[in-house]
C-alpha positions in Angstrom: -25.4 14.4 -11.9 -21.5 15.4 -12.8 -21.2 16.7 -9.2 -23.0 13.4 -7.7 -20.4 11.4 -9.7 -17.6 13.2 -8.8 -18.1 12.9 -5.5 -19.0 9.3 -5.3 -15.6 8.8 -7.4 -13.6 10.7 -4.9 -15.0 8.4 -2.6 -13.7 5.1 -4.3 -10.4 7.0 -4.2 -10.2 7.5 -0.4 -11.5 3.9 0.0 -8.7 2.7 -2.2 -10.8 1.3 -5.1 -10.2 3.6 -8.0 -10.2 1.1 -10.9 -14.3 0.3 -9.5 -14.5 4.3 -11.7 -16.1 3.9 -15.1 -13.7 4.5 -17.7 -10.8 4.5 -15.8 -7.3 5.4 -18.1 -3.8 6.0 -17.0 -4.0 8.9 -19.2 -6.8 10.9 -17.4 -7.1 9.7 -14.3 -4.1 8.0 -12.9 -0.5 10.2 -13.9 -3.1 13.3 -14.0 -3.1 12.6 -10.1 0.6 12.1 -10.0 1.8 15.4 -12.1 2.5 17.1 -9.2 4.2 14.4 -7.9 6.5 14.0 -10.9 6.6 17.7 -11.1 8.7 17.7 -8.1 11.4 14.6 -9.3 11.7 16.7 -12.6 12.8 20.2 -10.9 15.2 18.2 -8.3 17.0 16.2 -11.7 17.8 19.9 -12.7 20.3 19.7 -10.3 22.0 16.9 -12.7 23.8 19.5 -14.4 25.6 20.2 -11.6 29.4 18.1 -11.6 33.2 18.8 -10.9 33.5 19.5 -14.9 32.7 23.1 -14.3 33.2 25.6 -11.8 32.0 29.0 -10.3 30.5 30.6 -12.9 30.9 28.6 -15.2 28.9 26.0 -13.3 26.1 28.9 -12.4 25.7 29.1 -16.3 25.5 25.4 -16.9 22.7 25.1 -14.3 20.6 27.7 -16.3 21.1 26.5 -19.4 20.0 23.0 -18.3 17.0 24.3 -16.9 15.9 26.1 -20.0 16.3 23.1 -22.1 14.2 21.1 -19.2 11.8 23.7 -19.1 11.9 24.6 -22.7 10.5 20.7 -23.7 8.0 21.2 -20.9 6.9 24.6 -22.8 6.9 22.8 -26.1 4.9 20.2 -25.0 2.2 21.8 -23.7 2.2 24.4 -26.8 1.8 20.9 -29.1 -1.1 20.1 -26.9 -3.1 23.4 -27.0 -2.2 24.2 -23.6 -0.6 27.5 -21.8 3.4 26.9 -21.6 3.3 25.6 -18.2 -0.3 24.5 -17.7 -0.4 21.1 -15.8 -1.7 18.9 -18.3 -4.9 17.2 -17.9 -3.6 14.3 -20.6 -0.6 12.5 -19.9 0.8 10.5 -22.7 3.5 9.1 -24.3 5.1 12.5 -25.3 4.9 13.8 -21.6 5.9 10.6 -20.2 9.0 11.0 -22.7 9.9 14.1 -21.6 9.8 13.6 -17.9 12.1 9.9 -18.8 14.3 11.7 -21.4 14.8 15.2 -21.0 16.7 15.1 -17.5 19.7 12.1 -18.6 20.1 15.0 -21.3 21.8 17.1 -18.8 24.3 14.5 -17.9 24.8 13.5 -21.0 25.8 17.4 -21.9 27.5 18.7 -18.9 29.0 15.5 -16.9 32.3 14.2 -16.9 31.0 10.5 -17.3 28.1 11.6 -19.8 26.9 7.8 -20.4 26.6 5.9 -17.3 25.4 9.2 -16.2 22.5 10.2 -18.2 21.4 5.8 -18.7 21.3 6.1 -15.2 19.2 8.7 -14.4 16.5 7.3 -17.5 16.7 3.9 -15.5 15.8 5.7 -12.4 12.7 7.7 -14.0 11.4 4.5 -15.7 11.2 3.2 -12.2 9.8 6.0 -11.0 6.9 6.2 -13.9 6.5 2.5 -12.9 5.9 2.5 -9.5 3.9 5.9 -9.7 1.6 4.0 -11.8 0.8 1.3 -9.3 1.0 3.5 -6.1 -1.7 5.9 -7.7 -3.4 3.5 -10.1 -4.5 1.2 -7.4 -4.3 4.1 -4.9 -2.2 2.7 -2.5 -1.7 5.3 0.1 -5.8 5.7 0.8 -6.2 1.8 0.8 -3.1 1.6 3.6 -4.8 5.1 5.4 -8.3 3.4 5.2 -7.1 -0.1 6.4 -5.4 1.6 9.4 -8.0 3.6 10.5 -10.6 1.0 10.0 -8.4 -1.6 11.9 -7.9 1.3 14.5 -11.5 1.4 15.1 -11.4 -2.2 15.9 -8.8 -2.1 18.5 -11.3 -3.3 21.4 -12.2 -5.9 19.4 -8.4 -7.0 18.8 -7.5 -6.6 22.1 -9.9 -9.0 23.0 -8.9 -12.0 20.3 -5.3 -11.0 21.4 -6.1 -11.7 25.1 -7.7 -14.9 23.6 -4.6 -16.1 21.6 -2.4 -15.4 24.4 -2.8 -18.2 26.1 -2.6 -20.6 23.8 0.8 -18.6 22.6 2.4 -19.3 25.7 1.8 -22.8 25.6 4.4 -23.4 23.0 6.2 -19.9 23.2 7.3 -20.1 26.8 9.6 -23.0 26.4 10.9 -20.7 23.5 11.2 -17.7 25.5 13.3 -19.0 28.2 15.6 -21.2 26.3 19.1 -20.5 26.2 19.9 -21.6 22.9 17.3 -19.1 21.6 18.7 -16.3 22.9 22.3 -17.5 21.5 20.8 -17.8 18.2 19.7 -14.2 19.2 22.8 -13.0 20.3 24.7 -14.0 17.3 22.0 -13.0 14.5 23.0 -10.3 12.6 20.4 -7.6 11.5 20.5 -8.6 7.8 20.4 -12.5 8.3 17.4 -11.7 11.2 15.8 -9.4 8.9 15.7 -12.3 6.1 14.3 -14.9 8.6 11.5 -12.7 9.7 10.4 -11.2 6.2 10.1 -15.2 5.2 8.0 -15.8 8.4 5.8 -12.7 7.4 5.8 -13.5 4.0 4.1 -17.0 4.9 1.8 -15.5 7.0 0.7 -13.0 4.3 0.4 -15.2 1.9 -2.4 -17.6 3.9 -4.4 -14.4 3.9 -3.8 -13.4 0.2 -4.6 -17.3 -1.5 -8.3 -17.0 0.4 -8.8 -13.3 -1.1 -9.6 -14.2 -5.2 -12.2 -16.8 -4.2 -13.9 -15.1 -2.2 -14.2 -11.5 -4.2 -16.7 -14.1 -6.5 -19.6 -14.3 -4.7 -19.4 -10.6 -3.0 -20.0 -9.0 -6.6 -23.4 -10.7 -6.6 -26.6 -9.0 -5.5 -30.0 -10.9 -5.8 -32.2 -7.4 -6.0 -31.8 -3.7 -5.9 -33.3 -3.5 -2.2 -30.5 -5.7 -1.2 -28.1 -3.3 -2.8 -30.2 -0.4 -1.3 -29.7 -1.9 2.2 -25.7 -2.1 2.2 -25.5 1.6 0.8 -27.4 3.0 3.6 -25.5 1.1 6.0 -22.5 3.2 5.0 -21.0 6.0 4.0 -21.5 6.2 0.6 -22.1 9.2 -0.9 -25.5 7.6 -2.5 -27.0 7.3 0.5 -30.0 7.0 1.0 -30.1 5.2 -2.3 -33.0 4.3 -4.0 -33.8 1.7 -6.7 -33.2 2.7 -10.1 -35.6 2.4 -12.5 -35.4 0.8 -16.2 -32.2 -1.0 -14.6 -31.9 -4.2 -13.5 -29.4 -5.4 -11.2 -28.4 -8.0 -13.4 -27.3 -5.4 -15.9 -24.6 -4.3 -13.7 -21.7 -4.9 -15.7 -19.4 -8.0 -14.5 -15.7 -6.7 -12.1 -12.9 -6.8 -14.7 -9.6 -8.2 -14.2 -8.2 -4.8 -12.7 -11.5 -4.2 -10.3 -10.9 -7.8 -8.8 -7.1 -7.3 -8.2 -7.8 -3.7 -6.8 -10.5 -4.8 -4.5 -8.8 -7.9 -4.0 -5.5 -5.9 -3.0 -7.8 -3.7 -0.6 -9.3 -6.7 1.4 -5.7 -8.2 1.4 -4.4 -4.8 2.6 -6.9 -4.4 5.6 -6.3 -8.0 7.0 -2.6 -7.4 6.5 -2.7 -4.3 8.6 -4.7 -6.8 11.5 -2.1 -9.1 10.9 0.7 -7.2 11.8 -1.1 -4.8 14.7 -1.5 -8.4 16.2 1.9 -9.1 16.0 3.2 -5.9 17.3 1.2 -6.3 20.3 2.5 -9.6 20.9 5.8 -8.4 20.6 5.2 -6.0 23.2 4.2 -7.8 25.6 7.1 -9.9 25.5 9.2 -7.6 25.2 7.7 -6.1 28.5 7.7 -9.7 30.2 11.6 -10.0 29.1 12.0 -6.8 31.0 10.6 -8.0 34.4 11.4 -12.1 34.2 14.9 -12.0 32.8 17.6 -10.4 34.6 21.1 -9.1 32.8 22.9 -11.9 34.7 20.8 -14.9 33.4 20.7 -13.1 29.7 24.6 -13.4 30.1 24.6 -17.1 30.8 22.5 -17.7 28.1 24.7 -15.7 25.5 27.9 -17.0 26.9 29.1 -13.4 26.8 31.5 -12.0 29.7 30.0 -8.7 29.6 26.4 -7.4 27.7 26.0 -4.1 25.7 22.4 -2.7 26.8 20.4 -0.7 24.5 18.9 1.2 27.6 18.9 0.6 31.6 16.4 1.9 34.3 15.4 1.5 37.4 12.0 0.0 38.9 10.2 -0.7 42.1 14.6 -0.7 43.4 15.7 -3.1 40.8 17.5 -2.3 37.5 15.8 -3.5 34.2 17.8 -3.6 31.1 16.9 -3.7 27.3 19.3 -5.4 25.2 19.4 -6.5 21.5 18.7 -10.3 22.4 15.4 -9.6 24.1 14.0 -7.3 21.2 15.2 -10.3 18.9 14.1 -13.2 21.0 10.4 -11.0 21.4 10.4 -10.0 17.6 10.7 -14.1 16.6 7.8 -15.1 18.7 5.7 -11.9 17.7 6.3 -13.0 14.1 5.3 -16.7 14.8 2.2 -15.6 16.7 1.3 -13.4 13.7 1.7 -16.8 11.3 -0.7 -18.3 13.4 -3.1 -15.5 13.7 -3.4 -15.3 10.0 -3.8 -18.9 9.7 -6.8 -18.9 12.0 -8.5 -16.1 10.2 -8.5 -18.3 7.2 -9.2 -21.5 9.0 -11.0 -21.1 12.3 -14.5 -20.4 12.0 -14.9 -17.8 15.2 -11.8 -15.5 13.8 -13.4 -15.4 10.3 -16.8 -14.2 11.8 -14.6 -11.6 13.7 -12.4 -10.7 11.3 -12.8 -11.7 7.4 -16.7 -11.7 7.4 -16.9 -7.8 8.5 -14.3 -7.2 5.7 -16.5 -8.8 3.4 -19.2 -6.6 4.6 -17.2 -3.6 3.8 -16.3 -5.0 0.4 -19.6 -5.6 -0.2 -20.6 -1.9 0.3 -18.5 -1.0 -1.8 -19.6 -3.2 -4.6 -23.1 -1.8 -3.5 -22.3 1.7 -4.3 -20.4 0.5 -7.4 -23.3 -0.8 -8.8 -25.8 2.3 -8.4 -23.1 4.5 -9.2 -23.1 2.5 -12.8 -26.8 2.8 -12.9 -26.9 6.3 -12.9 -24.8 6.8 -15.9 -27.7 5.3 -17.8 -28.5 1.9 -19.7 -27.3 2.9 -22.9 -24.2 4.2 -21.5 -23.3 1.0 -19.7 -24.7 -1.0 -23.0 -21.8 0.4 -24.9 -19.3 0.3 -21.8 -19.7 -3.5 -21.6 -17.1 -4.3 -24.0 -14.3 -1.6 -22.5 -14.8 -3.0 -18.9 -14.8 -6.4 -19.7 -10.9 -6.3 -20.2 -8.2 -4.2 -18.5 -7.0 -1.3 -20.6 -3.8 -2.2 -22.5 -1.4 0.0 -21.0 0.6 1.3 -23.5 -1.9 1.4 -26.3 -3.6 3.6 -23.6 -0.4 6.4 -23.6 -0.5 6.4 -27.8 
């Protein structure tokens, strides 16, 4: 059962849903996976002892003194925990994190000219690194994103067909914008920071329309009427529990309900998968308009539209005896239309039945397969063990208490 359980838990991590793992903890499951990255950051920060206060061999001696302090602290904690001197920890608690956060700032505090500000700045950076690392590793953001990209790429033909369906509708309202001199003037006058802010605001609205739908959908996804329904879902995916068999002596109703962190993790998975598709559609539309603009809008036309004496093109190249010009203005206008198109697509996936059948329902089925695997996985841990864990699974673990 141990190897089988480990294979299932690795599958959960690859799918970006590590929180559905039974008894998932920050000390033994999250930070232990992040130890190689944190160790690399820790070693890089040994160079914080370098500065202008010492020169030549004195600087060399200061560096090794700082290295001795840092590595000595690591060795002392390992010996305190009963581990070998420089063994990678199998449990990362408050003491280990305190060493990571506080020991590197000791070096500039001892050897830097601007001791207080350098030490406090490095400590602040380390706290931020710990927090970001916890969120990224705890929720499996990297494998989640890789899975979402791979899943969306596998449906690229479907996305292409739907983009072909969307494009004629987009041309109705976007052709006027694309061939409007004022829009090109705005793109010409935009600076990068303001352009990014405007497009970012529209993108947030687009992704927000996807996110608001997810919590209500999760309620019904985790409910199963029978083990036969669970078995069909597990056998239809790449779950390590396939082929599945209905467990004896354990009712499907006895499977612990999703706790808050489970729901957040699954909701984040569904959101990321949908967001990747929305971004992909926006990129496809943007590329189309860049190509259309290269062919349809001449350099002299752009000059007159933006009321400029001349342009500073990003690139020039010939095609069929004519010169095509790639300009910032073309990229800017295409970016506007692509972002607005992504917003329309995001709203359509929520409100349009045809879009939901193609884009949301299949994603919901993917989540159902994860939840079905979770149900069998928990049943194999044993009925008695589940009875004892119902209370602990009903609420998310307290982050501070886990690290003590």
